[in-house]
N, C-alpha and C positions, 0 to 999 in steps of 0.2 A: 395683716390677720387680727389688729385687735381691734377694727371695725367691722368684720365677722362676727368676731365672739360676742362683741356689743349687740350689734343685730339681732342673734340666734337668743342672747339674753334678753331684750329686750319684747321680742314676740312671745319666748317665755311665760315672762311674766302675763302679757296680756293674755295670753290663752289659756294660761294659770288660774287667771280669774274667772274665765268663762268655765273651764273647766271645775273651778272650784264651786262655782255655785249649782252647776248642774249635778256635781257629786255630793257636794251641801246637804241636800234636800235629804238624801237616805241617813246621813248621819244626824240631822236636825229629827229624822223621823223617829229616830230609835230609841229616845229614851221613849215617846208615843207607846211604840210599840209592845217594848219591854216591859211597861208600866203596864199596859190596860193587855197585852194578849198572853194566855198562857204560851209556854216556853214549845209545848208541841204544834201550838195554832200557827205559830212564827214559824216554826219549822217545815210547816206545809208551804206557807208563802213563801218561803226559799225553795220549795224545790219548781213550785211555779215557773220562778223568777231564772234558778237556772235553766229551766227547759227555755225558756222567753233567752236567754242568754245564748244558748247551745243554736237554736233557730234562727236566730237574727243573723249568724254567720251563713248559713244558708240562703237567708231570702236576701242579702247583700251580695253575691257572692264573689265579692272582694271589688267590686265594681266602681266604690269609691276612689279605690286605690288606683286603678285602672285608667278613672278619667284623669286622675293628679297625672299617671303617667304619660296619658296621648295629649291633654289639653296643654300641659306646661311646654309637651316641643311644638305644640301647632303655632307656623308662623304667620297666621292671619284670623281678622274674625270670620271668614264665612268655614272655615274649617272648626275653630273653634265653637261655634253656635253649630255646626253638623254632629261635635262627638255629644255637646251637652243634650242637645234633642233627642239623639239617638239612646243617648244614656238613660235619660229620665223616660221614656215610653217603653223601654227597657223592663225597667226596675217597675213600673205601672203593671204592666200583663204578667211578667212573674211573680209578684210581690200577690197581689190578687188571686193567682191561679194557686200560689202556696197557701195563702190565706184561706181561701174555699176550701182548698183539702181539708186543712187542720179541723175548720170548723167543724165537715162534717165527719171527722173520725173522734168529737171529742168524747165519745161515751167510749170507745175502745179507749183512747188516750187517757181517760181519766180513770178507768180499770188497769191499765197495765201502768203508769206512774203514779198513780196515788192511790193505789188498791181499794178504788172507788167508786162506781160510776157515776155517786150524785154529785162528783164534782167536778163533773162534763161541764159546767158553765164556767167555772175558772180557766179550762183547757178555753172555752170558745173567749173569753176577752182575753188571757193572750193570742188567741189568732186575729182579732183588733189590731191589739197592741202589735203587734209583729209587722203588719202590712201599714201601718203608718210609720212606723220607727224606718222601718225599711226605704220608704220613697224617702225620708228627709237626708236621708246619706250623702248622695249626690248632691243639694242643695248647700250642704254642711261643706263637706270637701270644695265644691266652688268658694264657698266665702273665704277659706283656706288659700288658695290657687290666686285669689285676689288679694289676700295680702287687706281682708277687712276685720281683723281681728277684733273692732268693736261692735260691729252688728252681728257677729259671731256670739260674744258677750250677752249680747241684750237679748237675743231671744235663750239663752240659755237662763237669763234672768224672770223672762216671762215664764219657761218651764218651771222654775222652782216655784215661784211666786205661787203659780197655778195651784200644781202637784202637792203643794205644804199646804195651800189654803183646804184641796177639797180632802187631803186626808186628815186634817184637823176633825171638818167636819162632819166627816162620814164616817170615818176609825173612832175619833175620840167622843164626839157630841152623840150621832148617831149609832155607834156601836153598832156599826155594820160588820165589824173583823176583816175575815180576809178577802170578802166580797168587797167591802166597801176601799180598799188597798187597791184592788185592781181596777175598780172605778174610776179612782183616781186617777190613775197613771193611762189609762183607754182617754178619757175627759182632753188631759195634756199632751197625749200623742199625737190627736187629731189635731189640737190649735199650734201645737210646733209647725207640723208640716202642710196647714195653711199657710200659715206667716213666711214660710220658706217658700212658699208656690207662688205668693202674690210677689215675691220678691224678685223671681227668677222669670215669670212668665214673661216680660217684656225680651229676655234673651232667647227665646226658645220659638222653634219656628216649624211649620208642621212637615217635618223631613225626618226619615228613618232611613239609616244606610244600612245594609247586610252587612255590606263588610267590613264598617264603623264595630258595628254590635258583634260581630265577629272575633277582631282584633278585641275588643271591652273583655268578651268572655274570655279569650284565649288566654289574654295576661291575667283578668280577676278569678276564672275557677279553682288555678291550685291555692286560694286563698283557703277554701271550700278545707279542705282537710288540717293545714296551719290553722287556720282560725279555730275550727273545733278542736284541734288537739292541746291550744289554747286555753281557749275555753274550759277546756274538761279539765284542765289543771286547778282551776278556780272553783267551776262547778260541781262536776261530777263526784267531788270528794261528799257532798252530801246526800248523794244518793248511796253511796257505800257505806257513811256513817248512819245512814236511815236502815240499809241493811244490817250491819254489823251491830248496832247499838235502837236506837230508836230516834220517833221524832223530836223529844224533848231534846236530845244530844243536837242533833240538824238545826234547833233554833238558836242555843248555846254557840254552839261552835258558827252560824251565819252572824250573832251579834259580833262576834269578835272578829269576823272577817271586816266587819263593816269598820270596825275601828282599825286598820289597816286602810280605810281610805285617804288618812293622813301622805301615805307615802305612795299611796296609788294617783293621788292627785296629782302628786311633783311628776312621779311617771311621765303621767299622761298629759299634761300639760307640755311637758318637755318634745311628746316625739308627735305632740299637732304642730309645733314651731319646726324640730330636726327633718321631716318627709319632706316639707318642700325645701326646706333650708339646701339638704346634700343636693335633692335633684337639680334648684338651678347651680349649687356647685360644681357638679356635672363632674366624670372620671377625669381630670388633671392633675397634673403631678403639685400642682401649686396646691390642693385642696390636702392635701394626703397630712399634712405637720398640723392642717387645720381641724383636720378629723383626731386627730390625737389630742390636739389640745381639750376639744370639745370632752374626749373620755376623762379625761384625768379631772375635768373639773365638774362635770357631772355627779364624778362619784364620790368628789370630794363635798357636794351640798349633799348627795343623797345621804350617805356615811352620817355625816355632822345631823342631819333631820332624826337618823333610826338612832343616833347615840342618845338626843334629847329625848326623844320620843320612848325610848328606852326607860331613859332615868326614871321619867314622869308619868309611867302609865301605870303603876298603881293610884297616885291622884286622881289620873283621870276613868277609867275603870269604875273610881268608888266616889266620884264627885255625886253629890247632890244637893240639894236647896228644898230644906225641909223636907217633906217626905215623897217626892219625885226626884229619882234617880238620873243620872242619863245614860247608867245601864242598870234594869231593874236587877234587886236583889237576887233573882233566880238565875240570871243570865251571868253573874258575874264570874264566873267559874270560867268565862273564857281567858283570863286573867293571862296565864302562863303561853298564851298560844300566836298572842299580838305581837311579841317583835320579833318570832319568826316569820309571820307571816307579811313584817314592815322588812324584814332581811330580802324575803322572797322577792319582791318588787323591786328593790335594789340590785338584783340580778336579770330582772325581766327588764329592765332599762338599760343594762349593761346590752343585754343582746341588743338593743334599737338602737344602739350607736353605733354595731358592728355591721348593720344593714344595706349604707350605702352598695358596696360589691356587689353583694344579689341583683338589687334593684337597677346596675348599671347594667349586669349583663345581662337582664330580663330572666333570672334563673329564679321566678317564684316560686316554684315547683320543689325548689329546697330545704322551701318553709314549711313544707307539708312532713317532709323526710327526718327535720329535725323536729319538728313539733310533735309527731308520732311518737318520736323513742323518750321523749322529755316527758311527754304524757303517759305513754307505758311505765314506767320508771315512776312515776309520781301514782299510778293506782296501783302498782307493786308491793311499792313504799306501804300505801294505805292501807293492804291487807297486811301485810306485816304488822306496823308499828298501832296501827289502832286497839287491836286487841291489848297490845301490850301497856299502852300508854294513853289510851280512848281521843279525845280528842286533838291534846297537845302533838297525838303521833298523827294525824291528818295534817297540823299543820309541817311537822317538820318531812314529813311527804311531796308538800307544797313548795317548801325550800329546796329541798332536794330537784325536784324536777325543774324546778327555776333555774337553779346553776346549771343543770347537764342541756339545758336549753343556749344558755349564755356562753358555755365553753363551745358548744356547736357551733352559734353562730361567729365564733372567734373564727375557726381555724376553716371553715366553708367559707365566710369572706373574704378572708386572707387570699386563699387559691385565687379567685376570680379580682380581688384591688387589693392589693399588697398594703399596711399603712404599718408604719412603723410608730406604736403604743406605747408611751412612756410608765412601761409597768412598774420601774422601779418606785415612783413615785405612787401609782395605784396600790402598788402591794404595801409600801409604808402607809399609807390611809388605812387600807383594811388589817394591818397588824395594829396600829393604834386607836380604831374603832373599836376594835372587836376587844384588844387589850383592855380597852373602861368598859365596854358594854357586858361581855359574858358575865364579868362576878358580880354585875350590878342583877342580870336577870338569874343567875342560880343563889345569890347571898341576900337578894333585898335588902341592902345596907340601911342605912339611916337615911333621913331628906338631904342633912348636910355632906356629906358623904358623896351623893348621889349627881349633887350639884358641884361641889367641889371637882368630882373627874369631866363634868361638861365643860367649867370655866377651863380647865388644864388643855384638853384636845386641842384647840389651836396654839396657846401654847407650847405643847409640848410638839407640834409641828414645824413650826416656826421654828424651835432650838436645833431639833434633827433638818434642817434646812430646806424643808418643801417647799416654803414658799419663795419664789425671786423677785427679784427687785423691780421687774418688769411687770408682773402680774399683779403687785401692790397698787402698782399706777392704775392697773388697767379696773384693779377692782375698787378702787374709787372711782374713776370714771363711768364702771357701766350703772352706778345709782345715781350720776350727773344728769339728771334729768333736761336740764336747761339748755343744755347742747343739743341742739339739732342734728341730725344725718343731714 
C-alpha cells in the first residue's frame, strides 16, 4: 500500500505542476484584467468563458474518459491503435460540425446570451477556441494513459507562456479589451492542438471502427449531462448574477472565483493522477483499503490548504506593488466569497475519490443524475441567497451544490463498490479545520492570531491521535525522491 500511495502522490505532484502551469496563467492575468478592464467589461468576458466552459462538455462528450477506459483495457497495440484512431477521427468530425454551427449562429447567440448582436464576434472566437480545445482532449488523455507527465507538463508550459505573452501584448499594450483576451486564447489553443497532433501522428492509422465509435460514444455520452451539470455549478452562477444584479457584479464574482484557483489546482492535479490510478488498481478487494487511505490523506491535504488560504486571504486580495494590485480595487469586494469557493472545491475533490465504483461498473449515467440534482440545488440556492447576500450568496450556493454532489457520490459508489472509509479521522479533520477556519472567516482577527491557528492545526491533530507511526514514516518517504521506484 505504501508504494501505491507513494506512486499516486508523485504522479499528483507532477501533474500538479502541469495543471498549475495551465491554470496559473488565469491567475497571473488577473492583475492585468482587474487593473485595466472595468468590472462590467470583465464580466462580459466571464460570460463568454462560461459559454465555452459549458459547450466544451458537448464538444468533448466524455470522449477522453471513454478512451482512457477502453485504451487501458486493450491488450495489444493493434487494438490500442484502433481505439486511438477512431477517437481522433470521431472528435475531428463532431468538433468541426459543432464549431461551424455555433459560428453560423453567432449573431443569434450574441443577442440571446449577451443581449447585444454586436458581440457576435466574441461568439465566433468562442466557436474556434472550442474546436481546437476539443481536439486536444484525446491526445492529453493519451499522455496520461502512457504515464508521460513531463510531456504533459511541457505542453502546459508552452500554453502558459504563449497565452500570457499574447494577453500582455494584445490586452495590456494594444488595449484591445475583451477582443484581445479571446484572440490570445484562440492562437494558444490552435498552437497547443498542433503540438499534440504532431506528437500522436505516428500512432495514428487510416482506420475507423464503427463499433468502437459506438462503444466510445455509449460510454462517453452520459458525461454530457453530468459535465454540463458540474460546469453549471461553476459557470451558471454568472448568468444568474447578471440577471439578478448586473455585469459589474459578474466581473467581481469572477475575480473572486479566479482566486479559488489555489484549491482547484490541487483538486485537478489529484484527479489527473487518480483516474488512471484507480482504473489500474481495479475492483479488487486489495484496492479497498488503499482507496480508503487515499480519501483520508486527500482530505488532510485539502483542508490544510483551505485553512492556510482562509487565514491569509485578506493579504492575498489586497496585495499590491505600488499602484498595481493583484486584484484591482474595484474587484476587492470579492474577498468574503473566496473561502466558500475554496471549501466547495474540497467537496468536489472528495466526490472524485468516490468515483471508482461508478467507473468499475460502467454506470456513468449515475454521474448525470447526481450532478443534475447538485446543479438544481445550486441554481435554486442562487435565486434564494443572491437577493439576500449578493455575490457571497452565490458562493454559498456553489458550496452547497458541491457538498450535495459529494454526499451523492458516496452513497452511489458504495452501492457499486463498497469501501470502508475512515470517517472517524476524516470527521476529525473537518472538525479541527472548520473550528480554526470559521472564526477566522467571520471575525478576521489580527495576523498573529491567524498564523497561530495555522501552526496549531497539525499539533492539535497529533495530540488528538490522528497520525499513526507508519504514516509519519510514509510522509518522510514520499518526499525522498532520491529513492527510485
